[in-house]
PyMOL Python script that loads the backbone (N, CA, C, O; Angstrom):
from pymol import cmd

cmd.read_pdbstr("""\
ATOM      1  N   UNK A   1      18.550 150.731-100.091  1.00  0.00           N
ATOM      2  CA  UNK A   1      17.502 151.487-101.343  1.00  0.00           C
ATOM      3  C   UNK A   1      18.304 150.459-102.138  1.00  0.00           C
ATOM      4  O   UNK A   1      19.510 150.233-102.235  1.00  0.00           O
ATOM      5  N   UNK A   2      16.952 149.789-102.798  1.00  0.00           N
ATOM      6  CA  UNK A   2      17.041 148.594-103.212  1.00  0.00           C
ATOM      7  C   UNK A   2      17.912 149.300-104.839  1.00  0.00           C
ATOM      8  O   UNK A   2      17.734 150.451-105.239  1.00  0.00           O
ATOM      9  N   UNK A   3      18.740 148.349-105.469  1.00  0.00           N
ATOM     10  CA  UNK A   3      20.059 147.866-106.179  1.00  0.00           C
ATOM     11  C   UNK A   3      19.107 148.421-107.645  1.00  0.00           C
ATOM     12  O   UNK A   3      19.215 149.596-107.995  1.00  0.00           O
ATOM     13  N   UNK A   4      18.396 147.662-108.250  1.00  0.00           N
ATOM     14  CA  UNK A   4      17.374 148.597-109.301  1.00  0.00           C
ATOM     15  C   UNK A   4      17.424 149.860-109.245  1.00  0.00           C
ATOM     16  O   UNK A   4      18.183 150.463-110.003  1.00  0.00           O
ATOM     17  N   UNK A   5      16.635 150.523-108.343  1.00  0.00           N
ATOM     18  CA  UNK A   5      16.087 151.944-108.321  1.00  0.00           C
ATOM     19  C   UNK A   5      17.805 152.827-108.487  1.00  0.00           C
ATOM     20  O   UNK A   5      18.213 153.697-109.256  1.00  0.00           O
ATOM     21  N   UNK A   6      18.366 152.152-107.476  1.00  0.00           N
ATOM     22  CA  UNK A   6      20.101 153.048-107.482  1.00  0.00           C
ATOM     23  C   UNK A   6      20.537 153.210-108.946  1.00  0.00           C
ATOM     24  O   UNK A   6      21.365 154.011-109.380  1.00  0.00           O
ATOM     25  N   UNK A   7      19.950 152.460-109.503  1.00  0.00           N
ATOM     26  CA  UNK A   7      21.062 151.896-111.198  1.00  0.00           C
ATOM     27  C   UNK A   7      20.443 152.714-111.996  1.00  0.00           C
ATOM     28  O   UNK A   7      20.987 153.766-112.333  1.00  0.00           O
ATOM     29  N   UNK A   8      19.288 152.393-112.402  1.00  0.00           N
ATOM     30  CA  UNK A   8      18.291 152.545-113.521  1.00  0.00           C
ATOM     31  C   UNK A   8      17.846 154.524-113.148  1.00  0.00           C
ATOM     32  O   UNK A   8      17.693 155.313-114.080  1.00  0.00           O
ATOM     33  N   UNK A   9      17.717 154.959-111.615  1.00  0.00           N
ATOM     34  CA  UNK A   9      17.351 156.759-111.538  1.00  0.00           C
ATOM     35  C   UNK A   9      18.522 157.258-111.010  1.00  0.00           C
ATOM     36  O   UNK A   9      19.169 158.113-111.616  1.00  0.00           O
ATOM     37  N   UNK A  10      18.833 156.852-110.034  1.00  0.00           N
ATOM     38  CA  UNK A  10      19.167 157.532-109.198  1.00  0.00           C
ATOM     39  C   UNK A  10      21.087 157.806-109.265  1.00  0.00           C
ATOM     40  O   UNK A  10      21.666 158.804-108.838  1.00  0.00           O
ATOM     41  N   UNK A  11      21.642 156.760-109.834  1.00  0.00           N
ATOM     42  CA  UNK A  11      22.877 157.041-110.831  1.00  0.00           C
ATOM     43  C   UNK A  11      23.166 157.612-111.831  1.00  0.00           C
ATOM     44  O   UNK A  11      24.074 158.436-111.720  1.00  0.00           O
ATOM     45  N   UNK A  12      22.690 157.470-112.858  1.00  0.00           N
ATOM     46  CA  UNK A  12      22.059 158.288-113.503  1.00  0.00           C
ATOM     47  C   UNK A  12      22.131 159.653-113.534  1.00  0.00           C
ATOM     48  O   UNK A  12      22.782 160.370-114.293  1.00  0.00           O
ATOM     49  N   UNK A  13      21.176 160.028-112.366  1.00  0.00           N
ATOM     50  CA  UNK A  13      20.860 161.476-112.078  1.00  0.00           C
ATOM     51  C   UNK A  13      20.689 162.095-110.960  1.00  0.00           C
ATOM     52  O   UNK A  13      19.648 162.330-110.345  1.00  0.00           O
ATOM     53  N   UNK A  14      22.253 162.464-110.620  1.00  0.00           N
ATOM     54  CA  UNK A  14      22.672 162.323-109.079  1.00  0.00           C
ATOM     55  C   UNK A  14      22.115 163.899-109.044  1.00  0.00           C
ATOM     56  O   UNK A  14      22.075 164.217-107.855  1.00  0.00           O
ATOM     57  N   UNK A  15      21.731 164.854-109.765  1.00  0.00           N
ATOM     58  CA  UNK A  15      21.742 166.014-109.935  1.00  0.00           C
ATOM     59  C   UNK A  15      20.343 166.380-108.984  1.00  0.00           C
ATOM     60  O   UNK A  15      20.065 167.297-108.211  1.00  0.00           O
ATOM     61  N   UNK A  16      19.593 165.103-109.492  1.00  0.00           N
ATOM     62  CA  UNK A  16      17.881 165.205-108.609  1.00  0.00           C
ATOM     63  C   UNK A  16      18.440 164.749-106.486  1.00  0.00           C
ATOM     64  O   UNK A  16      17.844 164.548-105.427  1.00  0.00           O
ATOM     65  N   UNK A  17      19.077 164.776-106.704  1.00  0.00           N
ATOM     66  CA  UNK A  17      19.723 165.119-104.962  1.00  0.00           C
ATOM     67  C   UNK A  17      21.044 165.202-105.207  1.00  0.00           C
ATOM     68  O   UNK A  17      21.817 164.246-105.268  1.00  0.00           O
ATOM     69  N   UNK A  18      21.344 166.501-105.366  1.00  0.00           N
ATOM     70  CA  UNK A  18      22.230 167.053-105.532  1.00  0.00           C
ATOM     71  C   UNK A  18      23.060 167.604-104.209  1.00  0.00           C
ATOM     72  O   UNK A  18      24.219 168.009-104.285  1.00  0.00           O
ATOM     73  N   UNK A  19      22.094 167.545-102.673  1.00  0.00           N
ATOM     74  CA  UNK A  19      22.701 168.026-101.522  1.00  0.00           C
ATOM     75  C   UNK A  19      23.157 166.699-101.016  1.00  0.00           C
ATOM     76  O   UNK A  19      24.253 166.817-100.467  1.00  0.00           O
ATOM     77  N   UNK A  20      22.556 165.084-101.006  1.00  0.00           N
ATOM     78  CA  UNK A  20      23.030 164.095-100.798  1.00  0.00           C
ATOM     79  C   UNK A  20      24.659 163.409-101.372  1.00  0.00           C
ATOM     80  O   UNK A  20      25.017 163.150-102.521  1.00  0.00           O
ATOM     81  N   UNK A  21      25.486 163.245 -99.912  1.00  0.00           N
ATOM     82  CA  UNK A  21      26.298 162.867-100.714  1.00  0.00           C
ATOM     83  C   UNK A  21      26.728 161.188-100.698  1.00  0.00           C
ATOM     84  O   UNK A  21      27.533 160.682-101.480  1.00  0.00           O
ATOM     85  N   UNK A  22      26.051 160.530 -99.708  1.00  0.00           N
ATOM     86  CA  UNK A  22      25.919 159.346-100.416  1.00  0.00           C
ATOM     87  C   UNK A  22      24.359 158.961-100.901  1.00  0.00           C
ATOM     88  O   UNK A  22      23.379 158.699-100.204  1.00  0.00           O
ATOM     89  N   UNK A  23      24.471 159.011-102.063  1.00  0.00           N
ATOM     90  CA  UNK A  23      23.515 158.646-102.710  1.00  0.00           C
ATOM     91  C   UNK A  23      22.924 156.920-102.594  1.00  0.00           C
ATOM     92  O   UNK A  23      21.854 156.801-103.190  1.00  0.00           O
ATOM     93  N   UNK A  24      23.219 156.142-102.213  1.00  0.00           N
ATOM     94  CA  UNK A  24      23.511 155.073-101.962  1.00  0.00           C
ATOM     95  C   UNK A  24      22.536 154.532-100.257  1.00  0.00           C
ATOM     96  O   UNK A  24      22.404 153.364 -99.891  1.00  0.00           O
ATOM     97  N   UNK A  25      21.999 155.779 -99.508  1.00  0.00           N
ATOM     98  CA  UNK A  25      21.731 155.365 -98.692  1.00  0.00           C
ATOM     99  C   UNK A  25      20.278 156.574 -98.927  1.00  0.00           C
ATOM    100  O   UNK A  25      19.836 157.278 -98.019  1.00  0.00           O
ATOM    101  N   UNK A  26      19.865 156.557-100.044  1.00  0.00           N
ATOM    102  CA  UNK A  26      18.775 157.223 -99.873  1.00  0.00           C
ATOM    103  C   UNK A  26      17.082 156.543 -99.306  1.00  0.00           C
ATOM    104  O   UNK A  26      16.768 155.394 -99.618  1.00  0.00           O
ATOM    105  N   UNK A  27      16.646 156.956 -98.919  1.00  0.00           N
ATOM    106  CA  UNK A  27      15.403 156.573 -98.348  1.00  0.00           C
ATOM    107  C   UNK A  27      14.454 155.949 -99.338  1.00  0.00           C
ATOM    108  O   UNK A  27      15.108 155.182-100.044  1.00  0.00           O
ATOM    109  N   UNK A  28      13.303 155.959 -99.650  1.00  0.00           N
ATOM    110  CA  UNK A  28      12.166 156.194-100.374  1.00  0.00           C
ATOM    111  C   UNK A  28      11.625 157.653-100.980  1.00  0.00           C
ATOM    112  O   UNK A  28      11.549 158.217-102.072  1.00  0.00           O
ATOM    113  N   UNK A  29      11.272 157.927 -99.475  1.00  0.00           N
ATOM    114  CA  UNK A  29      10.932 159.037 -99.320  1.00  0.00           C
ATOM    115  C   UNK A  29      11.842 160.404 -99.984  1.00  0.00           C
ATOM    116  O   UNK A  29      11.404 161.307-100.697  1.00  0.00           O
ATOM    117  N   UNK A  30      12.916 160.248 -99.597  1.00  0.00           N
ATOM    118  CA  UNK A  30      14.109 160.720-100.218  1.00  0.00           C
ATOM    119  C   UNK A  30      14.287 160.719-101.801  1.00  0.00           C
ATOM    120  O   UNK A  30      14.951 161.616-102.320  1.00  0.00           O
ATOM    121  N   UNK A  31      13.557 159.478-102.759  1.00  0.00           N
ATOM    122  CA  UNK A  31      13.365 159.911-103.762  1.00  0.00           C
ATOM    123  C   UNK A  31      12.268 159.851-104.912  1.00  0.00           C
ATOM    124  O   UNK A  31      12.102 159.838-106.132  1.00  0.00           O
ATOM    125  N   UNK A  32      11.451 159.816-103.320  1.00  0.00           N
ATOM    126  CA  UNK A  32      10.379 160.377-104.669  1.00  0.00           C
ATOM    127  C   UNK A  32      10.212 162.146-104.301  1.00  0.00           C
ATOM    128  O   UNK A  32       9.811 163.060-105.021  1.00  0.00           O
ATOM    129  N   UNK A  33      10.539 162.146-103.355  1.00  0.00           N
ATOM    130  CA  UNK A  33      10.918 164.168-102.776  1.00  0.00           C
ATOM    131  C   UNK A  33      11.347 164.551-103.960  1.00  0.00           C
ATOM    132  O   UNK A  33      10.704 165.125-104.838  1.00  0.00           O
ATOM    133  N   UNK A  34      13.116 164.022-103.965  1.00  0.00           N
ATOM    134  CA  UNK A  34      14.063 164.321-105.897  1.00  0.00           C
ATOM    135  C   UNK A  34      13.375 164.027-106.672  1.00  0.00           C
ATOM    136  O   UNK A  34      13.065 164.866-107.518  1.00  0.00           O
ATOM    137  N   UNK A  35      12.923 162.927-106.717  1.00  0.00           N
ATOM    138  CA  UNK A  35      12.204 163.041-108.926  1.00  0.00           C
ATOM    139  C   UNK A  35      11.104 164.613-108.976  1.00  0.00           C
ATOM    140  O   UNK A  35      11.158 165.659-109.623  1.00  0.00           O
ATOM    141  N   UNK A  36      10.157 164.053-107.913  1.00  0.00           N
ATOM    142  CA  UNK A  36       8.752 164.749-108.019  1.00  0.00           C
ATOM    143  C   UNK A  36       9.635 166.860-107.916  1.00  0.00           C
ATOM    144  O   UNK A  36       9.072 167.839-108.406  1.00  0.00           O
ATOM    145  N   UNK A  37      10.685 166.894-107.341  1.00  0.00           N
ATOM    146  CA  UNK A  37      10.359 168.425-107.052  1.00  0.00           C
ATOM    147  C   UNK A  37      11.539 168.777-107.622  1.00  0.00           C
ATOM    148  O   UNK A  37      11.996 169.867-107.279  1.00  0.00           O
ATOM    149  N   UNK A  38      12.520 167.729-108.887  1.00  0.00           N
ATOM    150  CA  UNK A  38      13.593 168.095-109.351  1.00  0.00           C
ATOM    151  C   UNK A  38      13.162 167.483-110.768  1.00  0.00           C
ATOM    152  O   UNK A  38      13.311 168.155-111.789  1.00  0.00           O
ATOM    153  N   UNK A  39      12.739 166.462-110.798  1.00  0.00           N
ATOM    154  CA  UNK A  39      12.953 166.356-111.739  1.00  0.00           C
ATOM    155  C   UNK A  39      12.157 166.336-112.985  1.00  0.00           C
ATOM    156  O   UNK A  39      11.256 167.158-112.821  1.00  0.00           O
ATOM    157  N   UNK A  40      12.054 165.763-114.212  1.00  0.00           N
ATOM    158  CA  UNK A  40      11.474 165.940-115.494  1.00  0.00           C
ATOM    159  C   UNK A  40      10.387 164.796-115.698  1.00  0.00           C
ATOM    160  O   UNK A  40      10.244 163.764-115.043  1.00  0.00           O
ATOM    161  N   UNK A  41       9.484 165.381-117.055  1.00  0.00           N
ATOM    162  CA  UNK A  41       8.448 164.414-116.791  1.00  0.00           C
ATOM    163  C   UNK A  41       9.028 163.180-117.023  1.00  0.00           C
ATOM    164  O   UNK A  41       8.591 162.262-116.328  1.00  0.00           O
ATOM    165  N   UNK A  42      10.226 162.821-118.118  1.00  0.00           N
ATOM    166  CA  UNK A  42      10.988 161.411-118.212  1.00  0.00           C
ATOM    167  C   UNK A  42      11.613 160.548-116.759  1.00  0.00           C
ATOM    168  O   UNK A  42      11.750 159.328-116.674  1.00  0.00           O
ATOM    169  N   UNK A  43      11.899 161.468-115.797  1.00  0.00           N
ATOM    170  CA  UNK A  43      12.242 161.333-114.509  1.00  0.00           C
ATOM    171  C   UNK A  43      11.307 161.527-113.096  1.00  0.00           C
ATOM    172  O   UNK A  43      11.709 161.876-111.986  1.00  0.00           O
ATOM    173  N   UNK A  44      10.557 161.341-113.324  1.00  0.00           N
ATOM    174  CA  UNK A  44       8.888 161.525-113.190  1.00  0.00           C
ATOM    175  C   UNK A  44       8.052 159.562-113.904  1.00  0.00           C
ATOM    176  O   UNK A  44       7.416 158.690-113.311  1.00  0.00           O
ATOM    177  N   UNK A  45       8.406 159.654-114.951  1.00  0.00           N
ATOM    178  CA  UNK A  45       7.356 158.245-115.633  1.00  0.00           C
ATOM    179  C   UNK A  45       8.180 157.261-114.852  1.00  0.00           C
ATOM    180  O   UNK A  45       7.527 156.567-114.072  1.00  0.00           O
ATOM    181  N   UNK A  46       9.529 157.046-114.897  1.00  0.00           N
ATOM    182  CA  UNK A  46      10.653 156.326-114.534  1.00  0.00           C
ATOM    183  C   UNK A  46       9.938 156.332-112.871  1.00  0.00           C
ATOM    184  O   UNK A  46       9.028 155.521-112.699  1.00  0.00           O
ATOM    185  N   UNK A  47      10.163 156.833-112.201  1.00  0.00           N
ATOM    186  CA  UNK A  47       9.796 156.596-110.659  1.00  0.00           C
ATOM    187  C   UNK A  47       8.444 155.919-110.669  1.00  0.00           C
ATOM    188  O   UNK A  47       8.073 155.065-109.863  1.00  0.00           O
ATOM    189  N   UNK A  48       7.662 156.476-111.823  1.00  0.00           N
ATOM    190  CA  UNK A  48       6.295 155.685-111.715  1.00  0.00           C
ATOM    191  C   UNK A  48       6.979 153.451-112.048  1.00  0.00           C
ATOM    192  O   UNK A  48       7.134 152.308-111.620  1.00  0.00           O
ATOM    193  N   UNK A  49       7.072 154.385-113.067  1.00  0.00           N
ATOM    194  CA  UNK A  49       7.376 152.139-113.031  1.00  0.00           C
ATOM    195  C   UNK A  49       8.546 151.303-112.256  1.00  0.00           C
ATOM    196  O   UNK A  49       8.831 150.108-112.187  1.00  0.00           O
ATOM    197  N   UNK A  50       9.078 152.488-111.715  1.00  0.00           N
ATOM    198  CA  UNK A  50      10.327 151.519-110.304  1.00  0.00           C
ATOM    199  C   UNK A  50       9.067 151.657-109.007  1.00  0.00           C
ATOM    200  O   UNK A  50       8.942 150.455-108.772  1.00  0.00           O
ATOM    201  N   UNK A  51       8.188 152.281-108.147  1.00  0.00           N
ATOM    202  CA  UNK A  51       7.939 152.056-107.696  1.00  0.00           C
ATOM    203  C   UNK A  51       6.279 151.780-107.391  1.00  0.00           C
ATOM    204  O   UNK A  51       5.615 151.738-106.355  1.00  0.00           O
ATOM    205  N   UNK A  52       5.911 151.590-109.074  1.00  0.00           N
ATOM    206  CA  UNK A  52       3.842 152.687-108.531  1.00  0.00           C
ATOM    207  C   UNK A  52       3.190 153.176-108.716  1.00  0.00           C
ATOM    208  O   UNK A  52       2.209 152.848-108.049  1.00  0.00           O
ATOM    209  N   UNK A  53       3.058 153.767-109.191  1.00  0.00           N
ATOM    210  CA  UNK A  53       2.175 154.851-109.178  1.00  0.00           C
ATOM    211  C   UNK A  53       2.043 155.544-107.674  1.00  0.00           C
ATOM    212  O   UNK A  53       2.658 156.315-106.936  1.00  0.00           O
ATOM    213  N   UNK A  54       0.610 154.611-107.724  1.00  0.00           N
ATOM    214  CA  UNK A  54       0.330 153.648-106.224  1.00  0.00           C
ATOM    215  C   UNK A  54       1.094 154.122-105.275  1.00  0.00           C
ATOM    216  O   UNK A  54       0.723 155.249-104.945  1.00  0.00           O
ATOM    217  N   UNK A  55       2.187 153.664-104.578  1.00  0.00           N
ATOM    218  CA  UNK A  55       2.914 153.971-103.393  1.00  0.00           C
ATOM    219  C   UNK A  55       3.445 155.161-104.237  1.00  0.00           C
ATOM    220  O   UNK A  55       2.316 155.550-104.536  1.00  0.00           O
ATOM    221  N   UNK A  56       4.376 156.183-104.954  1.00  0.00           N
ATOM    222  CA  UNK A  56       4.385 157.354-105.259  1.00  0.00           C
ATOM    223  C   UNK A  56       3.614 157.901-104.536  1.00  0.00           C
ATOM    224  O   UNK A  56       3.952 158.360-103.445  1.00  0.00           O
ATOM    225  N   UNK A  57       2.038 157.978-105.157  1.00  0.00           N
ATOM    226  CA  UNK A  57       1.260 158.453-104.360  1.00  0.00           C
ATOM    227  C   UNK A  57       0.793 159.333-103.164  1.00  0.00           C
ATOM    228  O   UNK A  57       0.340 160.463-102.984  1.00  0.00           O
ATOM    229  N   UNK A  58       1.259 157.842-102.184  1.00  0.00           N
ATOM    230  CA  UNK A  58       0.667 157.386-101.006  1.00  0.00           C
ATOM    231  C   UNK A  58       1.795 158.463-100.395  1.00  0.00           C
ATOM    232  O   UNK A  58       1.373 159.419 -99.744  1.00  0.00           O
ATOM    233  N   UNK A  59       3.517 158.266-100.651  1.00  0.00           N
ATOM    234  CA  UNK A  59       4.393 158.709-100.303  1.00  0.00           C
ATOM    235  C   UNK A  59       4.418 160.896-100.361  1.00  0.00           C
ATOM    236  O   UNK A  59       4.658 161.900 -99.691  1.00  0.00           O
ATOM    237  N   UNK A  60       3.924 160.355-101.837  1.00  0.00           N
ATOM    238  CA  UNK A  60       3.876 162.555-101.498  1.00  0.00           C
ATOM    239  C   UNK A  60       2.725 162.802-100.800  1.00  0.00           C
ATOM    240  O   UNK A  60       2.946 163.683 -99.969  1.00  0.00           O
ATOM    241  N   UNK A  61       1.467 162.371-100.767  1.00  0.00           N
ATOM    242  CA  UNK A  61       0.144 163.187 -99.898  1.00  0.00           C
ATOM    243  C   UNK A  61       1.216 162.892 -98.095  1.00  0.00           C
ATOM    244  O   UNK A  61       1.624 163.776 -97.342  1.00  0.00           O
ATOM    245  N   UNK A  62       1.365 161.402 -97.942  1.00  0.00           N
ATOM    246  CA  UNK A  62       2.042 162.254 -96.441  1.00  0.00           C
ATOM    247  C   UNK A  62       2.983 162.888 -95.784  1.00  0.00           C
ATOM    248  O   UNK A  62       3.190 163.148 -94.599  1.00  0.00           O
ATOM    249  N   UNK A  63       3.710 163.161 -97.150  1.00  0.00           N
ATOM    250  CA  UNK A  63       4.779 164.208 -97.424  1.00  0.00           C
ATOM    251  C   UNK A  63       4.031 165.364 -96.956  1.00  0.00           C
ATOM    252  O   UNK A  63       3.965 165.834 -95.820  1.00  0.00           O
ATOM    253  N   UNK A  64       3.266 165.880 -98.456  1.00  0.00           N
ATOM    254  CA  UNK A  64       3.267 167.225 -97.924  1.00  0.00           C
ATOM    255  C   UNK A  64       1.601 167.558 -96.535  1.00  0.00           C
ATOM    256  O   UNK A  64       1.026 168.502 -95.992  1.00  0.00           O
ATOM    257  N   UNK A  65       1.541 166.165 -96.596  1.00  0.00           N
ATOM    258  CA  UNK A  65       0.300 166.291 -95.845  1.00  0.00           C
ATOM    259  C   UNK A  65       1.424 167.232 -93.784  1.00  0.00           C
ATOM    260  O   UNK A  65       0.898 167.938 -92.924  1.00  0.00           O
ATOM    261  N   UNK A  66       2.521 166.856 -93.832  1.00  0.00           N
ATOM    262  CA  UNK A  66       2.880 167.605 -91.956  1.00  0.00           C
ATOM    263  C   UNK A  66       2.867 168.868 -92.966  1.00  0.00           C
ATOM    264  O   UNK A  66       2.609 168.971 -94.165  1.00  0.00           O
ATOM    265  N   UNK A  67       3.388 170.093 -91.624  1.00  0.00           N
ATOM    266  CA  UNK A  67       3.711 170.877 -91.544  1.00  0.00           C
ATOM    267  C   UNK A  67       4.771 171.373 -93.410  1.00  0.00           C
ATOM    268  O   UNK A  67       4.556 171.572 -94.606  1.00  0.00           O
ATOM    269  N   UNK A  68       5.888 171.327 -92.393  1.00  0.00           N
ATOM    270  CA  UNK A  68       7.451 171.645 -93.249  1.00  0.00           C
ATOM    271  C   UNK A  68       7.314 170.242 -94.891  1.00  0.00           C
ATOM    272  O   UNK A  68       6.343 169.540 -94.606  1.00  0.00           O
ATOM    273  N   UNK A  69       7.643 169.974 -95.640  1.00  0.00           N
ATOM    274  CA  UNK A  69       8.251 169.952 -96.820  1.00  0.00           C
ATOM    275  C   UNK A  69       8.655 170.661 -97.289  1.00  0.00           C
ATOM    276  O   UNK A  69       8.293 171.837 -97.321  1.00  0.00           O
ATOM    277  N   UNK A  70      10.066 169.877 -98.115  1.00  0.00           N
ATOM    278  CA  UNK A  70      10.380 170.698 -99.357  1.00  0.00           C
ATOM    279  C   UNK A  70      10.549 171.050-100.773  1.00  0.00           C
ATOM    280  O   UNK A  70      11.546 171.262-101.464  1.00  0.00           O
ATOM    281  N   UNK A  71       8.568 171.050-101.138  1.00  0.00           N
ATOM    282  CA  UNK A  71       8.115 170.775-102.759  1.00  0.00           C
ATOM    283  C   UNK A  71       7.560 172.311-102.523  1.00  0.00           C
ATOM    284  O   UNK A  71       6.841 172.548-101.553  1.00  0.00           O
ATOM    285  N   UNK A  72       7.886 173.212-103.344  1.00  0.00           N
ATOM    286  CA  UNK A  72       7.464 174.598-103.992  1.00  0.00           C
ATOM    287  C   UNK A  72       5.743 174.324-103.742  1.00  0.00           C
ATOM    288  O   UNK A  72       5.357 173.194-103.443  1.00  0.00           O
ATOM    289  N   UNK A  73       4.836 175.399-103.888  1.00  0.00           N
ATOM    290  CA  UNK A  73       3.238 175.163-103.686  1.00  0.00           C
ATOM    291  C   UNK A  73       2.968 175.465-105.493  1.00  0.00           C
ATOM    292  O   UNK A  73       1.816 175.657-105.881  1.00  0.00           O
ATOM    293  N   UNK A  74       4.094 175.477-106.449  1.00  0.00           N
ATOM    294  CA  UNK A  74       3.751 174.641-107.325  1.00  0.00           C
ATOM    295  C   UNK A  74       3.600 173.608-107.774  1.00  0.00           C
ATOM    296  O   UNK A  74       2.681 173.246-108.509  1.00  0.00           O
ATOM    297  N   UNK A  75       4.845 172.763-107.227  1.00  0.00           N
ATOM    298  CA  UNK A  75       4.838 171.652-107.432  1.00  0.00           C
ATOM    299  C   UNK A  75       3.239 170.546-106.750  1.00  0.00           C
ATOM    300  O   UNK A  75       2.298 170.080-107.391  1.00  0.00           O
ATOM    301  N   UNK A  76       3.573 170.470-105.158  1.00  0.00           N
ATOM    302  CA  UNK A  76       2.091 170.674-104.777  1.00  0.00           C
ATOM    303  C   UNK A  76       1.151 170.725-105.315  1.00  0.00           C
ATOM    304  O   UNK A  76       0.542 169.659-105.221  1.00  0.00           O
ATOM    305  N   UNK A  77       0.612 171.516-105.930  1.00  0.00           N
ATOM    306  CA  UNK A  77      -0.376 171.808-106.439  1.00  0.00           C
ATOM    307  C   UNK A  77      -0.538 170.866-108.282  1.00  0.00           C
ATOM    308  O   UNK A  77      -1.603 170.824-108.898  1.00  0.00           O
ATOM    309  N   UNK A  78       0.545 170.351-108.697  1.00  0.00           N
ATOM    310  CA  UNK A  78       1.025 170.048-110.058  1.00  0.00           C
ATOM    311  C   UNK A  78       0.476 168.438-109.642  1.00  0.00           C
ATOM    312  O   UNK A  78      -0.370 167.841-110.308  1.00  0.00           O
ATOM    313  N   UNK A  79       1.110 167.905-108.463  1.00  0.00           N
ATOM    314  CA  UNK A  79       0.863 166.789-108.291  1.00  0.00           C
ATOM    315  C   UNK A  79      -0.463 166.410-107.742  1.00  0.00           C
ATOM    316  O   UNK A  79      -0.887 165.350-108.202  1.00  0.00           O
ATOM    317  N   UNK A  80      -1.146 166.939-106.969  1.00  0.00           N
ATOM    318  CA  UNK A  80      -2.012 167.039-106.131  1.00  0.00           C
ATOM    319  C   UNK A  80      -3.461 166.830-107.097  1.00  0.00           C
ATOM    320  O   UNK A  80      -4.471 166.278-106.660  1.00  0.00           O
ATOM    321  N   UNK A  81      -3.335 167.361-108.413  1.00  0.00           N
ATOM    322  CA  UNK A  81      -4.567 167.709-109.532  1.00  0.00           C
ATOM    323  C   UNK A  81      -4.223 165.949-110.031  1.00  0.00           C
ATOM    324  O   UNK A  81      -4.936 164.945-110.053  1.00  0.00           O
ATOM    325  N   UNK A  82      -2.258 166.300-110.519  1.00  0.00           N
ATOM    326  CA  UNK A  82      -2.492 164.531-110.763  1.00  0.00           C
ATOM    327  C   UNK A  82      -3.086 163.278-110.594  1.00  0.00           C
ATOM    328  O   UNK A  82      -3.872 162.650-111.303  1.00  0.00           O
ATOM    329  N   UNK A  83      -2.333 162.927-109.052  1.00  0.00           N
ATOM    330  CA  UNK A  83      -3.601 162.376-108.170  1.00  0.00           C
ATOM    331  C   UNK A  83      -5.153 161.709-108.029  1.00  0.00           C
ATOM    332  O   UNK A  83      -5.909 160.782-107.738  1.00  0.00           O
ATOM    333  N   UNK A  84      -4.851 163.294-108.594  1.00  0.00           N
ATOM    334  CA  UNK A  84      -6.631 163.592-107.848  1.00  0.00           C
ATOM    335  C   UNK A  84      -7.141 162.524-108.762  1.00  0.00           C
ATOM    336  O   UNK A  84      -7.901 161.652-108.340  1.00  0.00           O
ATOM    337  N   UNK A  85      -6.625 162.587-110.358  1.00  0.00           N
ATOM    338  CA  UNK A  85      -7.371 161.971-111.987  1.00  0.00           C
ATOM    339  C   UNK A  85      -6.870 160.112-111.511  1.00  0.00           C
ATOM    340  O   UNK A  85      -6.957 159.227-112.361  1.00  0.00           O
ATOM    341  N   UNK A  86      -6.427 159.845-110.211  1.00  0.00           N
ATOM    342  CA  UNK A  86      -6.735 158.501-109.856  1.00  0.00           C
ATOM    343  C   UNK A  86      -8.063 157.414-109.478  1.00  0.00           C
ATOM    344  O   UNK A  86      -8.273 156.216-109.666  1.00  0.00           O
ATOM    345  N   UNK A  87      -8.885 158.660-108.780  1.00  0.00           N
ATOM    346  CA  UNK A  87     -10.098 157.957-108.088  1.00  0.00           C
ATOM    347  C   UNK A  87     -11.072 157.900-108.575  1.00  0.00           C
ATOM    348  O   UNK A  87     -12.012 157.341-108.010  1.00  0.00           O
TER     349      UNK A  87
END
""", "prot")
cmd.dss("prot")
cmd.show_as("cartoon", "prot")
cmd.util.cbc("prot")
cmd.orient("prot")
């Protein structure tokens, strides 16, 4: 994980990835999943600033296309509507 992402998003919000013991090793996919699934709007805005809205959208849509993912149905519905506005 890039140092600035860790310092600005992950370190101050360890509760978003409560199940991970070594948060330095989070992948881009895990960071997006944790923030979208567990974060509030402030966390999501910071995620968009750090990764870019388009990159977050790509990661999210790839994750929810799979048979298994860790998002609640309401979360998937909400972000599908949010990202549909980009088109």
